[in-house]
N, C-alpha and C positions, 0 to 999 in steps of 0.2 A: 533431426526436426523430429523424424516419422513416434516418437519417443513422446521428445511434447505434442503433438500432433491428438496423439489415443488418449493421451492427460488429459487434453483438453478435453477432445470427446468425452470420456469419460463419467469429469465434469461436470460437463452440460449435458449428462443425462441423468444424473442423478439428481442435478438440482432442473431440471423439465418441469416437475409438476408443484412448484414452490410458486408460491402468491399469483396462482394464473396467469403467469407469463411476466410475471414484474421481475427478472433475475438479467433483464439487457445491462451488460458491463455497458458503462457509459466513458471509459478511461479510453483511449485512445492507444492502439500498439502494447497493449497489456501484456507480453509475452518478449516484448523486446526481440523479438518479428523480422520490423524496418530497423532495426537498431535504434537509433534517438530520435527519430521521428518523434513527432508532438511532443514529445521530453523538452523539456527542459533541463540543461546541469548547470552544473557548479562545480568549483575545485573537478580532483581525481575521480569524477564519474564516467563506468565505459564499459561499454557491451561487451562481453566477452563469454566463448565456449564454458557449460560449467558440467553439462553430462553428456556425456559424447561430440558430439558439434551441436548443441542443443545453446540457443543465445538464451544469455539474462542479466538483471542491470549489474555490477558493480561498486560499492562506495569503498574509497580506501584513502583515509587521511583525514575526515572528517568529509570530503563531496558527497554530494545528495542528487538526485533529479528531482523533479518541478510538473507535473503539469496544470493546469486551467479547468476548471469541467464548467461549462454555463450548464444548471439544473432546469430543468422544464420549469413552467409556470407554476403551475399545481404541484412544487414541491414540499411549502410547508405546509408544519406539522407530519409527514414524513419521517420515517429512519435512512438516514445515510449509510449504509457498513462501505466501512476502506477494511481492502483483507486482500493475505495475499498469503505466500511462500517463500520461507526467507532463511537464511543460512549464514554462521560465523565460523570465518576460516579461525579466529582467535578466541579462544576461552579462558578466560584470568582463572588461577587456582582459587584467589582471593576474592574471585564471583564481584569482580567490579564490572561494571555496564558499557566501559568503556572497550570496541571498535564491534559493538554488538550492535544488529540491523533492527532499527524498525523503521513505525509505517509513522502519520502524522498530517495535520493537517489546521486547515485556515477555512471557517465559513464567510462567505464575502456578502456585501449589501453595500445600497449607493453611501455616499457620502458625499455632505453638502460643501466640502474645502481640498479633499481628492477626490478620484477616478472612483475605490471603491473604499472601504473600512473592515477592518474584522472582529465577525458579531461573536465569533466566537471557536476555540482555539480545543484541536480534537487528538485528545490522546489522554493517554490513562487506558486503561480494561485491558487487552489481549494486545497490544501496539507493539509494543517492544517482548525481544527470543529471549525466551529464561531457557532454551539453552544449555547445559553441561557439556555434550558431546558437541567437539567441531564435526563446523561443516554436514551435520545432521540437517533434514529441511524441518521446520516447524512453521505453522499454519500463523500467523500474527490478523488481529484484527479489532477490531473499533464501530459498535455503534452509536452515533448522537441523530436527536431528533434534530429537523430545519429548524431554523427557528422563521421568524415573517420577515419580509424582506431580503433572504439568502436569494443573491442572483446566482452564486456561483461559490464551489471547492473549492483550494489550491491543495490538492495529496502530494507531498514530498514521499520517497527513499532515502531514510536517512539512516548518519552511523552513531550512534554513539563513544558519552564519552563521558567521564566520571575526572573531576577538577583534581587534578595530580596525576593522575595516569596516560600518559598521552599516544596516540594515533602511531604505529607501527610498521606502519603498511600492508596493514592484514587487509582482506575482503569483507565485506558485509554482503551478499547479494540475495536476491526479489528475480520471483521469477511467477507466473501466474496472479497477478494482482489484480486488485478490482473494486470500482467503485457500483452502488448496486442501490436503488431506493425500496425502500417496502414500506407498504400500507399500516404493517403493526411493529413492535417491538420482536416479539415471538415471532414473527413471518422471517425479521432476518435472524433470527440465532436459532433458530431450522437450517436454513443455509448456511451455517455454520456451521452445525451440528453435519450437515452432510461435501464438506466443502476434502 
């Protein structure tokens, strides 16, 4: 727990000056310190020790975590940053994405026929792990402009799957995940560069 606390403190210090205090993490329980509190799980998604006794989010066999985050009313036109640290237990020699960790999301808004509808899919950029080293921790991230009428973001911690190459029980791990809002893309990019 001490290693994670020191790491989190260093991140907070290095980011304190970014965008005049716009660095509030909108995710609840972003480090798994409260186990699965505030997260929904699907399939083989668990909380496990990762480095020492520090806890992290772990997906296996296509399991995943997600959390719905209600945005402030003034969010339209701002830039949402989805970010986190991740590592893969399985690295495929052919470069396949199967079992690699990736972040994903939806921006959701009102719908005339149901509670909410998906306004935008949040994928691409640096949201998927590209590491070629087992258990190497890398930063995953994506920056997206918030469209009008967006009420919430659904933030996923996923495990990739390539057609024809099934999961084999290997772990995709996540820690220090975050959802932040910035006034400009440049501010969000600076935050990523310091993470």
